[in-house]
C-alpha positions in Angstrom: 89.7 63.9 -62.6 88.8 66.6 -65.0 91.5 68.9 -63.6 94.1 66.1 -63.9 93.1 65.4 -67.5 93.5 69.1 -68.3 96.9 69.2 -66.8 97.9 66.1 -68.7 96.8 67.8 -72.0 98.8 70.9 -71.0 101.8 68.7 -70.2 101.6 67.0 -73.6 101.3 70.3 -75.4 104.3 71.7 -73.5 106.5 68.8 -74.4 105.5 69.0 -78.1 106.0 72.8 -78.3 109.4 72.5 -76.6 110.4 69.8 -79.0 109.6 71.8 -82.1 110.9 75.1 -80.6 107.6 77.0 -80.9 108.5 79.5 -78.2 105.7 82.0 -78.9 103.0 79.4 -78.7 104.5 77.8 -75.6 104.6 81.2 -73.8 101.1 81.9 -74.8 100.0 78.5 -73.3 101.9 78.9 -70.1 100.6 82.4 -69.4 97.0 81.0 -69.4 97.7 78.5 -66.7 97.5 78.9 -62.9 100.8 78.7 -61.1 99.7 75.6 -59.2 98.9 73.8 -62.4 102.2 74.9 -63.9 104.0 73.5 -60.9 102.5 70.0 -61.6 103.6 70.4 -65.2 107.1 71.3 -64.1 107.3 68.3 -61.8 106.5 66.0 -64.7 109.2 67.3 -67.1 112.8 66.2 -67.5 115.5 68.4 -66.0 116.4 70.0 -69.3 112.8 70.6 -70.3 112.1 72.1 -66.9 115.0 74.5 -67.1 114.1 75.5 -70.6 110.5 76.3 -69.6 111.6 78.1 -66.5 114.1 80.2 -68.5 111.4 81.2 -70.9 109.1 82.3 -68.2 111.8 84.2 -66.4 112.5 86.1 -69.6 108.9 86.9 -70.4 106.9 86.7 -67.2 109.2 86.6 -64.1 106.3 86.9 -61.7 104.5 83.9 -63.1 107.8 82.0 -63.1 108.4 82.7 -59.4 104.8 82.0 -58.4 105.2 78.6 -60.1 108.4 78.0 -58.2 106.7 78.8 -54.9 104.0 76.2 -55.7 106.6 73.6 -56.4 108.0 73.7 -52.9 111.3 75.2 -51.6 113.5 72.2 -52.4 112.5 71.7 -56.0 112.3 75.5 -56.5 115.8 76.0 -55.1 117.2 73.5 -57.6 115.8 75.6 -60.5 117.3 78.7 -59.1 120.7 77.3 -58.2 122.3 77.6 -61.6 121.7 81.3 -61.8 123.7 84.2 -60.4 123.1 85.6 -57.0 122.1 88.9 -58.6 119.5 87.4 -60.7 118.1 85.2 -57.9 117.8 88.2 -55.6 115.9 90.1 -58.3 113.6 87.2 -58.9 112.8 86.7 -55.2 111.4 90.2 -55.1 108.4 88.9 -57.1 107.1 86.7 -54.3 106.1 87.2 -50.6 108.9 87.3 -48.2 107.9 84.1 -46.4 108.1 82.1 -49.7 111.4 83.8 -50.5 112.9 82.8 -47.2 111.8 79.2 -47.7 113.6 79.1 -51.1 116.8 80.8 -49.8 116.9 78.2 -47.0 117.4 75.4 -49.6 120.0 77.2 -51.7 123.7 76.2 -51.4 125.2 78.0 -48.4 127.6 80.3 -50.2 124.9 81.3 -52.8 122.3 81.9 -50.1 124.7 84.3 -48.2 125.3 86.2 -51.5 121.6 86.5 -52.2 120.8 87.7 -48.7 123.5 90.3 -48.9 122.1 91.6 -52.2 118.6 91.6 -50.9 119.7 93.5 -47.8 121.1 96.3 -50.0 117.8 96.5 -51.7 116.1 97.0 -48.3 114.6 93.5 -48.3 115.6 92.7 -44.7 112.2 91.0 -44.0 113.5 87.8 -45.7 116.6 87.7 -43.5 114.6 88.4 -40.4 112.3 85.4 -41.2 115.3 83.1 -41.6 116.3 84.0 -38.0 113.3 82.0 -36.7 113.5 78.3 -36.2 112.4 76.0 -39.0 108.8 74.9 -39.0 107.7 77.7 -36.6 105.1 80.4 -37.0 107.9 83.0 -37.4 109.4 81.2 -40.4 106.1 80.8 -42.3 104.4 84.1 -41.4 104.2 87.1 -43.7 105.5 90.2 -41.8 103.4 92.6 -44.0 100.3 92.5 -41.8 97.7 95.3 -41.8 97.1 96.7 -38.3 95.9 100.1 -37.0 96.1 101.9 -33.7 93.2 101.5 -31.3 92.4 105.2 -31.3 91.9 105.3 -35.1 88.3 105.9 -36.1 86.3 103.5 -38.3 86.2 106.1 -41.1 90.0 106.4 -41.0 90.4 102.7 -41.0 88.3 102.2 -44.1 90.3 104.9 -45.9 93.6 103.1 -44.8 92.2 99.8 -46.0 91.4 101.2 -49.4 94.9 102.6 -49.8 96.7 99.4 -48.7 98.5 97.6 -51.6 101.5 95.7 -50.3 100.0 93.9 -47.3 98.9 90.3 -46.9 95.3 89.6 -47.8 93.1 91.4 -45.2 90.5 89.1 -43.6 90.5 90.8 -40.2 91.6 94.2 -39.0 94.0 93.8 -36.1 94.2 96.6 -33.5 97.4 97.6 -31.7 98.4 100.2 -29.1 101.0 102.8 -29.5 103.8 100.3 -28.9 102.3 97.8 -31.4 101.1 95.4 -28.8 98.2 93.3 -30.1 95.1 94.5 -28.2 92.1 93.4 -30.3 90.6 92.4 -33.6 87.5 93.3 -35.6 85.9 92.0 -38.8 85.6 94.1 -41.9 81.8 93.6 -41.8 81.7 95.3 -38.4 83.4 98.3 -39.8 80.6 98.8 -42.2 77.9 98.6 -39.6 79.0 101.4 -37.2 79.4 105.1 -37.3 82.6 106.4 -39.1 83.5 108.4 -36.0 83.6 105.3 -33.7 87.1 104.5 -32.4 88.3 101.0 -33.2 88.8 100.3 -29.4 85.0 100.6 -29.0 84.2 97.9 -31.5 87.1 95.5 -31.3 87.1 92.1 -29.7 89.9 92.1 -27.0 90.2 88.3 -26.9 92.4 87.5 -29.8 93.6 84.1 -30.9 97.2 84.5 -31.6 100.5 82.4 -31.8 104.0 83.2 -30.7 106.8 83.4 -33.3 108.3 80.1 -31.8 105.1 78.2 -32.0 105.4 75.0 -34.0 103.7 75.2 -37.4 101.6 72.1 -36.6 100.1 73.9 -33.6 99.4 76.9 -35.8 97.5 74.7 -38.2 95.6 73.1 -35.3 94.5 76.5 -34.0 93.4 77.7 -37.4 91.4 74.5 -37.9 89.9 74.4 -34.4 88.7 78.0 -34.4 87.8 78.2 -38.1 90.0 81.1 -38.8 91.1 82.6 -42.1 94.2 84.0 -40.6 96.0 84.0 -37.2 98.3 86.9 -36.0 101.8 86.2 -34.9 103.3 88.0 -31.9 106.7 88.1 -30.2 107.5 87.5 -26.6 106.3 91.0 -25.7 102.9 90.4 -27.5 103.9 92.8 -30.3 102.3 92.0 -33.6 105.0 90.9 -36.1 103.2 89.0 -38.8 100.3 86.9 -40.0 99.8 83.3 -41.1 96.9 82.9 -43.5 94.8 79.9 -44.2 96.6 79.1 -47.5 99.9 78.8 -45.6 98.2 76.5 -43.1 96.9 74.3 -45.9 100.5 73.9 -47.2 101.6 73.1 -43.6 98.9 70.4 -43.2 99.8 68.9 -46.6 103.5 68.9 -45.9 103.2 67.5 -42.3 100.9 64.7 -43.5 103.3 63.7 -46.3 106.2 64.0 -43.8 104.5 61.7 -41.3 103.7 59.2 -44.0 107.3 59.1 -45.2 108.7 58.9 -41.6 106.5 55.9 -40.8 108.4 54.2 -43.6 111.7 55.3 -42.2 112.2 57.9 -44.9 113.3 61.5 -44.3 110.3 63.9 -44.3 111.9 66.3 -46.8 112.7 63.6 -49.5 111.0 63.9 -52.8 110.9 61.9 -56.0 113.2 64.4 -57.6 115.7 64.2 -54.7 119.2 63.2 -56.1 120.0 59.5 -55.7 123.1 60.2 -53.5 121.0 62.4 -51.2 118.3 59.7 -50.9 120.9 57.1 -50.2 122.3 59.2 -47.4 118.9 59.8 -45.8 117.6 56.2 -46.1 120.7 54.2 -45.2 120.9 55.0 -41.4 117.4 53.7 -40.7 117.9 50.7 -42.9 121.0 50.0 -40.9 119.1 50.2 -37.6 116.5 47.8 -39.1 119.3 45.4 -40.0 120.5 45.5 -36.3 116.9 44.7 -35.1 116.6 42.0 -37.7 119.7 40.3 -36.1 118.0 40.6 -32.7 115.0 38.7 -34.1 117.3 36.2 -35.7 119.0 35.6 -32.4 115.6 34.7 -30.9 115.1 32.1 -33.6 118.6 30.7 -33.0 117.6 30.0 -29.4 115.1 27.5 -30.7 117.2 26.0 -33.4 116.9 22.5 -31.8 113.1 22.7 -31.8 113.0 23.7 -35.5 115.3 20.8 -36.4 112.9 18.4 -34.7 109.8 20.0 -36.2 110.8 21.5 -39.5 107.2 22.6 -40.3 107.6 25.4 -37.7 109.9 27.2 -40.2 107.0 27.4 -42.6 104.6 29.2 -40.3 107.0 31.5 -38.4 106.8 34.3 -41.0 103.0 34.3 -40.6 103.1 35.1 -36.9 105.7 37.9 -37.3 104.1 39.3 -40.5 100.6 39.5 -39.1 101.9 41.2 -35.9 103.8 43.7 -38.0 100.7 44.5 -40.1 98.5 44.9 -37.0 101.1 47.1 -35.3 101.2 49.3 -38.4 97.4 49.8 -38.3 97.5 50.8 -34.7 100.6 53.0 -35.2 99.0 54.9 -38.0 95.9 55.7 -36.0 98.0 56.7 -32.9 100.5 58.8 -34.8 97.7 60.7 -36.5 95.9 61.3 -33.2 99.2 62.6 -31.7 99.8 64.9 -34.7 96.3 66.3 -34.4 96.5 66.8 -30.7 93.7 64.3 -30.0 95.9 62.1 -27.8 98.6 62.6 -25.1 100.3 60.5 -22.4 97.9 61.9 -19.8 94.8 60.8 -21.8 96.2 57.5 -23.1 94.6 55.0 -20.8 91.4 54.7 -22.8 93.3 54.4 -26.1 95.6 51.7 -24.8 92.7 49.6 -23.5 90.7 50.0 -26.7 93.7 49.1 -29.0 94.5 46.1 -26.7 90.9 44.8 -27.0 91.1 45.3 -30.8 94.4 43.4 -30.9 93.1 40.6 -28.8 89.9 40.3 -30.9 91.9 40.3 -34.1 94.3 37.7 -32.6 91.4 35.3 -31.6 89.6 35.5 -35.0 92.7 35.3 -37.2 94.3 32.8 -34.9 91.4 30.4 -35.3 91.5 30.8 -39.1 95.3 30.3 -39.2 95.0 27.3 -36.8 92.4 25.7 -39.1 94.5 26.3 -42.3 97.7 24.9 -40.6 95.8 21.8 -39.4 94.4 21.2 -42.9 97.7 22.0 -44.6 100.0 19.8 -42.4 97.4 17.4 -40.9 98.8 18.2 -37.4 96.1 19.8 -35.0 98.7 20.6 -32.3 100.7 22.6 -34.8 97.6 24.6 -35.8 96.7 25.2 -32.1 100.2 26.6 -31.3 100.1 28.8 -34.4 96.7 30.2 -33.3 97.9 30.8 -29.7 101.0 32.6 -30.9 99.0 34.9 -33.2 96.7 35.8 -30.3 99.7 36.8 -28.2 101.5 38.6 -31.0 98.5 40.6 -32.2 97.7 41.7 -28.6 101.3 42.8 -28.1 101.4 44.5 -31.5 98.4 46.6 -30.7 99.6 47.5 -27.2 103.1 48.3 -28.3 101.7 50.3 -31.3 100.0 52.6 -28.8 102.6 52.8 -26.0 105.7 53.2 -28.2 104.7 56.4 -30.0 103.3 57.8 -26.8 106.5 57.1 -25.0 108.6 58.6 -27.8 106.4 61.7 -27.8 106.9 62.1 -24.1 110.7 61.9 -24.7 110.4 64.6 -27.3 111.3 62.2 -30.1 109.3 62.2 -33.3 107.0 59.1 -33.0 106.4 59.0 -36.8 110.2 58.7 -37.4 111.3 56.2 -34.7 108.2 54.1 -33.9 108.3 51.7 -36.8 111.8 50.5 -36.0 110.9 49.6 -32.4 107.5 48.1 -33.4 109.1 45.9 -36.0 111.5 44.6 -33.4 108.6 44.0 -30.9 106.5 42.0 -33.3 109.3 39.9 -34.7 110.8 39.1 -31.4 107.5 38.4 -29.6 106.1 36.5 -32.7 109.1 34.2 -33.0 109.5 33.8 -29.2 105.8 33.0 -28.6 105.5 30.5 -31.5 108.8 28.7 -31.0 108.5 28.9 -27.2 105.1 27.3 -27.2 106.4 24.7 -29.7 109.2 23.9 -27.3 106.9 23.5 -24.3 104.6 21.2 -26.2 107.2 19.6 -28.3 106.4 16.1 -27.0 102.8 16.4 -28.3 104.0 17.4 -31.8 104.4 14.8 -34.5 107.6 15.5 -36.4 106.6 16.5 -40.0 109.3 16.3 -42.6 
């Protein structure tokens, strides 16, 4: 909370200084802030204010400006850069690591990104272009190719000297050991270097079992490995096991944060890359297809209701309680779906190990249905004075909450097995299941026991 209050104070000061044109004071304030804090300030400004502040930073402190842009994320950062010339953008991108630069270029308009890449190639910045050749959301795309590694025949003394002279490499947490063809053959800690004789070759002290990832490994799997093995960094190798880069823990934290936000958005049928600052037309384009699918499934549920139109005409009170059955089923399914999608994302659940999870969620759904069904039955009885109506409502809730929990487990598992993102597609199918089963069970039971119901007008 203290950090947020401080950022709020900085934001108010920035707006005031921009308004009165106190450029020198504003610059002095900005240069005292961490790029991550400045990114939050940028996000809270109007477009004109954001551009003015960015232009000031570019003019006086381009490194701080680009570090702030990197913290904002590639989509928002690219929008700040888009209005500038390719020459200027190429120069500014030299201020940040190549993996961050590649992410920003990926979000620039196509013609502009081609120009920027061409200019950077002339300046011998081919690393950015090589990163863009790897698939999105893979280890190759997020890695930093400037990784510190030494030959296995190098002595400890030579390694320490080389470490002291390194300046342009990624933060060194481990010393990776390679052979003459740059195959990754081992790793050693910096602490180990200080505890052995300077004449000792690295191959004598290295650990040959190295946890590494391939360039095509999904970034979520990279994050899982770093978290599982408590690593500060993980080396990235190509198909020949040659060391080509490194993914550090700060990149992994960004991946975890982005993937969590993406899954949350997709559960609501929203594109994972949409942000609050995304233009309205773009948001419309991304949201409309899934809302259209939801509309189709809504008509499916409506067609189920239409099948029992005669029953509803005879017992109009049924129309009052129908939304309760469907709504409770939808809420229960969302709870199950959230737990299951999270387990799938973390690698805790797969189709082969799903039996226990399905049984557990089915039991939970059945238990919820019994308890809530009894409560709903009692309320309906008291509300309408019709015990049979309450009994049918309770029975329908037991059925629908059981189905909701079971479907909430099986649907994302099935989609995962079919290589479809369960976070994106599950909610559409689950909504259909709970609506159709809820309406069908309640109205179907009412039709079967219609002669026992007293018509309530």
